[in-house]
N, C-alpha and C positions, 0 to 999 in steps of 0.2 A: 518679192523682195529677195535680194541676193544675200546670203549669209556668208560674210567674209570676215576673216580675222585681221584686225589692224595690226601692222608691224611698226612699232615706233622706231623712227630713223635716228632720233637723237640719242646721244650717249648718256644724257642726264635728264632727269625729270625737271620740267619748268613748274615753279610754284607761283601762283598768283599772289603778289604782294603789293598792296596799295598803301604806301607810306612815303613820308617826306624823305627826299634825298638831298643832302647838302654836298656840294662838290666844288672843287677848284680845278682850273686848267693849268697844268704844269707849264712853266715857262712863260705864263701870261699874267703874272702878278698874283697877289694874294686875295683877290676878290672872291668871295664865297657866293655861289649861285645855288638855286634851288630847283628841284624838280619833283615829280611824283613817279614812284616806281610802278611798273605794270606787271612785270614778272621777273623772276630770278632763277637762275640755275647754277650749277657748280662752276660753269665757265662763262656766264654772261648775265647782263642786266639790261632790261628794256625799260625806258622811262620816257615821260613827257616833260618838257621844260620850255620856258620862254627864251632860253639861251641857245642861239644857233651855234653849232660846232662844226668843225671840219673833220672829215675822215682822217685818222691818224693822230688826232689830238690825244695827248695823255691826260688822264683824269685821276684825281684822288677823290674818293667819296666816302660818306658816312651815312648809314641808315640806322636811325634809332628805333628801337622796338617800343611799342606802346605798353609793353609789360616790363616793369623794372627788374624782373627776374633775369632778363636776358641782356647781355652787354650789346652795345652797338655793333653793327656789321661795318667794318672798316676795310676798304679795298682800294686797289689801283687797277687801272685798265686803259684800253685804247678804244677810241671811237671807231666803230666799223660801219655805222650807218647814221645819217642825220638827214631827215627829210621833213618838209613842211607837213603838218597835220591837216589833212583835207577837210576835217570837220571843225577845226578851230584855227583861224588864221594867226592867232597869237602864240601857237605852240609848235614845237618840233618833236618828232618821234626820234629818239636816239637809242641806238644799241651799242653796248660797251662790251668788249671782250675783256674779261677779268684776267689780269696777269699776276696779281699778288693779293692775298688776303692777310690781314693782321690778326 
């Protein structure tokens, strides 16, 4: 076995976060959609959702903590990836580049 040191290429650590995400698509009405977060970093969010999105869509999102000691995470971002989930035909895998946190 080769003993190699892994060099993290990302500038920020990704945290596994499995929680409800409520979001709206800017410029496409006030409809609230839902998804489930997969991971979160300082610059992005990955989630699954039943809502298909287009790369470039602007999103406003809220993630509530299961612990009332922490306020909700509120942010805005832009969709940078939206693909069908190969394991569940009802879901999309969506990546959002965060542009603003509140």
